[in-house]
TORPA-4810 file (N, C-alpha, C, O; in nm, 3 decimals):
<nodes>
NODE_1_0.912_2.555_2.081_0.904_2.576_1.916_0.847_2.450_1.872_0.922_2.354_1.857_X
NODE_2_0.735_2.440_1.851_0.691_2.317_1.789_0.735_2.389_1.553_0.781_2.479_1.482_X
NODE_3_0.682_2.278_1.554_0.820_2.264_1.410_0.590_2.235_1.279_0.506_2.147_1.297_X
NODE_4_0.589_2.278_1.241_0.481_2.295_1.118_0.504_2.204_1.021_0.623_2.184_0.997_X
NODE_5_0.408_2.131_0.946_0.454_2.125_0.795_0.393_2.163_0.741_0.278_2.131_0.772_X
NODE_6_0.401_2.243_0.640_0.350_2.290_0.524_0.287_2.196_0.428_0.346_2.119_0.352_X
NODE_7_0.117_2.219_0.446_0.076_2.128_0.354_0.106_2.152_0.193_0.140_2.253_0.132_X
NODE_8_0.067_1.957_0.133_0.166_1.962_0.065_0.091_2.040_-0.100_-0.013_2.007_-0.157_X
NODE_9_0.129_2.082_-0.115_0.119_2.146_-0.210_0.119_2.064_-0.383_0.090_2.105_-0.496_X
NODE_10_0.174_1.913_-0.319_0.108_1.882_-0.495_-0.023_1.819_-0.501_-0.078_1.748_-0.416_X
NODE_11_-0.058_1.850_-0.600_-0.199_1.789_-0.633_-0.212_1.636_-0.590_-0.272_1.568_-0.508_X
NODE_12_-0.117_1.623_-0.697_-0.137_1.419_-0.765_-0.113_1.340_-0.684_-0.013_1.268_-0.687_X
NODE_13_-0.254_1.338_-0.542_-0.250_1.243_-0.497_-0.331_1.091_-0.559_-0.291_0.988_-0.505_X
NODE_14_-0.441_1.073_-0.669_-0.514_1.006_-0.768_-0.366_0.964_-0.771_-0.332_0.860_-0.715_X
NODE_15_-0.268_1.049_-0.840_-0.183_0.934_-0.904_-0.101_0.836_-0.821_-0.076_0.717_-0.840_X
NODE_16_-0.059_0.933_-0.706_0.016_0.830_-0.637_0.016_0.715_-0.586_0.110_0.635_-0.576_X
NODE_17_-0.202_0.695_-0.520_-0.271_0.622_-0.497_-0.225_0.526_-0.605_-0.156_0.424_-0.601_X
NODE_18_-0.278_0.585_-0.694_-0.279_0.446_-0.813_-0.109_0.396_-0.829_-0.073_0.289_-0.878_X
NODE_19_-0.038_0.479_-0.788_0.140_0.437_-0.791_0.185_0.307_-0.663_0.284_0.234_-0.670_X
NODE_20_0.115_0.309_-0.588_0.059_0.186_-0.483_-0.032_0.110_-0.494_-0.050_0.019_-0.413_X
NODE_21_-0.087_0.125_-0.566_-0.113_-0.015_-0.604_-0.048_-0.050_-0.698_-0.058_0.051_-0.769_X
NODE_22_0.008_-0.112_-0.749_0.143_-0.142_-0.795_0.251_-0.138_-0.803_0.306_-0.186_-0.902_X
NODE_23_0.338_-0.064_-0.678_0.470_-0.090_-0.715_0.480_-0.121_-0.516_0.399_-0.102_-0.425_X
NODE_24_0.634_-0.179_-0.521_0.642_-0.185_-0.390_0.688_-0.076_-0.325_0.679_0.043_-0.358_X
NODE_25_0.767_-0.153_-0.172_0.801_-0.005_-0.093_0.909_0.090_-0.126_0.897_0.208_-0.090_X
NODE_26_1.056_0.035_-0.218_1.098_0.037_-0.225_1.050_0.125_-0.393_1.149_0.123_-0.467_X
NODE_27_0.936_0.190_-0.454_0.875_0.223_-0.537_0.884_0.148_-0.708_0.835_0.197_-0.810_X
NODE_28_0.982_-0.014_-0.695_1.008_-0.103_-0.836_0.864_-0.108_-0.873_0.804_-0.002_-0.854_X
NODE_29_0.824_-0.167_-0.902_0.711_-0.236_-1.030_0.699_-0.389_-0.928_0.799_-0.460_-0.913_X
NODE_30_0.599_-0.416_-0.878_0.550_-0.521_-0.794_0.474_-0.611_-0.913_0.362_-0.602_-0.964_X
NODE_31_0.577_-0.696_-0.931_0.463_-0.859_-0.990_0.332_-0.898_-0.943_0.229_-0.910_-1.008_X
NODE_32_0.357_-0.920_-0.785_0.286_-0.986_-0.639_0.112_-0.877_-0.671_-0.005_-0.905_-0.695_X
NODE_33_0.182_-0.768_-0.655_0.085_-0.655_-0.685_-0.033_-0.642_-0.790_-0.151_-0.613_-0.767_X
NODE_34_0.025_-0.670_-0.908_-0.008_-0.715_-1.056_-0.077_-0.785_-1.064_-0.189_-0.762_-1.110_X
NODE_35_-0.034_-0.917_-1.015_-0.124_-1.019_-1.041_-0.172_-0.987_-0.938_-0.281_-1.001_-0.993_X
NODE_36_-0.205_-0.947_-0.812_-0.340_-0.990_-0.741_-0.409_-0.840_-0.810_-0.356_-0.855_-0.920_X
NODE_37_-0.433_-0.801_-0.814_-0.532_-0.676_-0.893_-0.560_-0.748_-1.043_-0.674_-0.724_-1.081_X
NODE_38_-0.511_-0.799_-1.102_-0.560_-0.876_-1.236_-0.605_-1.010_-1.212_-0.658_-1.062_-1.310_X
NODE_39_-0.597_-1.076_-1.114_-0.694_-1.169_-1.026_-0.796_-1.142_-0.967_-0.891_-1.220_-0.972_X
NODE_40_-0.802_-1.000_-0.883_-0.897_-0.956_-0.880_-1.042_-0.937_-0.962_-1.158_-0.967_-0.933_X
NODE_41_-0.984_-0.881_-1.066_-0.972_-0.848_-1.159_-1.127_-0.925_-1.222_-1.244_-0.898_-1.250_X
NODE_42_-0.992_-1.083_-1.218_-1.087_-1.198_-1.343_-1.194_-1.215_-1.216_-1.313_-1.203_-1.245_X
NODE_43_-1.169_-1.234_-1.113_-1.252_-1.381_-1.002_-1.364_-1.231_-1.006_-1.473_-1.283_-1.026_X
NODE_44_-1.382_-1.115_-1.000_-1.529_-1.019_-1.030_-1.638_-1.119_-1.121_-1.737_-1.191_-1.111_X
NODE_45_-1.533_-1.062_-1.223_-1.588_-1.068_-1.442_-1.620_-1.201_-1.358_-1.715_-1.169_-1.286_X
NODE_46_-1.573_-1.383_-1.323_-1.666_-1.447_-1.329_-1.751_-1.498_-1.258_-1.839_-1.583_-1.276_X
NODE_47_-1.684_-1.381_-1.092_-1.827_-1.440_-0.998_-1.963_-1.365_-1.168_-2.072_-1.408_-1.208_X
NODE_48_-1.900_-1.279_-1.203_-2.063_-1.199_-1.270_-2.105_-1.301_-1.343_-2.165_-1.402_-1.304_X
NODE_49_-2.081_-1.279_-1.427_-2.132_-1.373_-1.531_-2.088_-1.538_-1.521_-2.058_-1.590_-1.629_X
NODE_50_-2.083_-1.595_-1.441_-2.131_-1.759_-1.385_-2.179_-1.750_-1.252_-2.139_-1.840_-1.178_X
NODE_51_-2.270_-1.647_-1.193_-2.298_-1.692_-1.098_-2.285_-1.775_-1.045_-2.191_-1.799_-0.969_X
NODE_52_-2.393_-1.855_-1.076_-2.497_-1.928_-1.110_-2.402_-2.117_-1.037_-2.383_-2.175_-0.930_X
NODE_53_-2.371_-2.138_-1.191_-2.315_-2.235_-1.194_-2.130_-2.235_-1.062_-2.058_-2.333_-1.041_X
NODE_54_-2.108_-2.064_-0.994_-1.991_-2.103_-0.929_-2.073_-2.175_-0.771_-2.041_-2.279_-0.713_X
NODE_55_-2.187_-2.072_-0.734_-2.236_-2.072_-0.612_-2.253_-2.209_-0.640_-2.238_-2.274_-0.536_X
NODE_56_-2.281_-2.292_-0.753_-2.317_-2.448_-0.722_-2.187_-2.514_-0.663_-2.197_-2.628_-0.618_X
NODE_57_-2.112_-2.475_-0.661_-1.947_-2.563_-0.694_-1.867_-2.473_-0.609_-1.822_-2.362_-0.636_X
NODE_58_-1.855_-2.569_-0.458_-1.886_-2.446_-0.351_-1.616_-2.443_-0.373_-1.543_-2.351_-0.335_X
NODE_59_-1.574_-2.568_-0.438_-1.440_-2.538_-0.448_-1.418_-2.407_-0.553_-1.340_-2.314_-0.531_X
NODE_60_-1.470_-2.416_-0.624_-1.398_-2.250_-0.760_-1.491_-2.149_-0.656_-1.448_-2.034_-0.663_X
NODE_61_-1.590_-2.160_-0.576_-1.611_-2.053_-0.513_-1.525_-2.030_-0.347_-1.563_-1.962_-0.252_X
NODE_62_-1.427_-2.096_-0.357_-1.374_-2.064_-0.219_-1.255_-1.988_-0.296_-1.186_-1.912_-0.229_X
NODE_63_-1.221_-2.010_-0.469_-1.086_-2.025_-0.451_-1.112_-1.880_-0.483_-1.051_-1.802_-0.411_X
NODE_64_-1.194_-1.824_-0.583_-1.264_-1.675_-0.625_-1.235_-1.609_-0.459_-1.126_-1.586_-0.405_X
NODE_65_-1.344_-1.595_-0.418_-1.370_-1.585_-0.273_-1.214_-1.526_-0.234_-1.152_-1.427_-0.273_X
NODE_66_-1.188_-1.617_-0.154_-0.961_-1.597_-0.160_-0.888_-1.512_-0.151_-0.821_-1.456_-0.065_X
NODE_67_-0.928_-1.501_-0.364_-0.918_-1.449_-0.421_-0.913_-1.307_-0.409_-0.812_-1.237_-0.405_X
NODE_68_-1.052_-1.266_-0.402_-1.146_-1.110_-0.376_-1.030_-1.075_-0.207_-0.942_-0.991_-0.191_X
NODE_69_-1.085_-1.185_-0.105_-1.033_-1.090_-0.002_-0.898_-1.152_0.066_-0.827_-1.107_0.156_X
NODE_70_-0.896_-1.196_0.038_-0.773_-1.238_0.077_-0.665_-1.308_-0.062_-0.662_-1.427_-0.093_X
NODE_71_-0.596_-1.213_-0.118_-0.480_-1.262_-0.202_-0.362_-1.348_-0.175_-0.290_-1.406_-0.257_X
NODE_72_-0.355_-1.346_-0.064_-0.214_-1.460_0.037_-0.210_-1.508_0.025_-0.111_-1.552_-0.034_X
NODE_73_-0.378_-1.626_0.080_-0.437_-1.684_0.094_-0.435_-1.763_0.006_-0.382_-1.868_0.041_X
NODE_74_-0.479_-1.762_-0.125_-0.563_-1.771_-0.265_-0.356_-1.758_-0.317_-0.348_-1.795_-0.434_X
NODE_75_-0.271_-1.734_-0.284_-0.108_-1.804_-0.307_-0.059_-1.892_-0.216_0.037_-1.950_-0.266_X
NODE_76_-0.082_-1.931_-0.098_-0.095_-2.014_0.024_-0.154_-2.148_-0.047_-0.107_-2.255_-0.086_X
NODE_77_-0.273_-2.091_-0.044_-0.330_-2.249_-0.101_-0.267_-2.262_-0.259_-0.181_-2.350_-0.261_X
NODE_78_-0.284_-2.210_-0.367_-0.174_-2.228_-0.474_-0.044_-2.315_-0.438_0.020_-2.389_-0.512_X
NODE_79_-0.032_-2.298_-0.359_0.149_-2.337_-0.285_0.085_-2.497_-0.253_0.133_-2.603_-0.295_X
NODE_80_-0.047_-2.477_-0.158_-0.014_-2.622_-0.111_-0.049_-2.700_-0.187_-0.029_-2.821_-0.174_X
NODE_81_-0.122_-2.633_-0.309_-0.244_-2.786_-0.448_-0.075_-2.801_-0.524_-0.059_-2.922_-0.544_X
NODE_82_0.022_-2.739_-0.560_0.084_-2.751_-0.663_0.182_-2.720_-0.590_0.183_-2.828_-0.532_X
NODE_83_0.259_-2.668_-0.546_0.403_-2.642_-0.483_0.432_-2.536_-0.515_0.338_-2.476_-0.565_X
NODE_84_0.548_-2.468_-0.510_0.553_-2.336_-0.508_0.706_-2.336_-0.599_0.773_-2.236_-0.622_X
NODE_85_0.750_-2.532_-0.660_0.859_-2.562_-0.777_0.980_-2.579_-0.641_1.058_-2.674_-0.643_X
NODE_86_0.982_-2.476_-0.528_1.163_-2.553_-0.494_1.186_-2.717_-0.525_1.291_-2.766_-0.567_X
NODE_87_1.086_-2.776_-0.499_1.132_-2.926_-0.460_1.206_-2.976_-0.596_1.307_-3.046_-0.599_X
NODE_88_1.133_-2.925_-0.708_1.185_-2.984_-0.842_1.297_-2.945_-0.929_1.348_-2.984_-1.034_X
NODE_89_1.326_-2.785_-0.786_1.467_-2.759_-0.820_1.584_-2.816_-0.762_1.702_-2.822_-0.798_X
NODE_90_1.534_-2.849_-0.682_1.646_-2.936_-0.561_1.662_-3.048_-0.571_1.751_-3.117_-0.521_X
NODE_91_1.511_-3.103_-0.691_1.571_-3.324_-0.722_1.689_-3.291_-0.910_1.691_-3.218_-1.009_X
NODE_92_1.761_-3.400_-0.851_1.870_-3.421_-1.018_1.743_-3.487_-1.064_1.735_-3.532_-1.178_X
</nodes>
């Protein structure tokens, strides 16, 4: 006999989707996810307000689009450029 799952009775799918935007697997707030959302919002705002100046400078365009498209890539670029702080902690 095949078990069927009952349909979900809760109607708060939107709330759960919004929670998933800022919470990690364990249900706690994720600073990385919050930072990603804020960074994406700021990137869109900067592109809309200063589009012509950003397009003229390919470095800033690359950074802003990496924040929008691949936030993990942006994090890696920042770590490559400025380091991740482990070297400063290791030095006496």
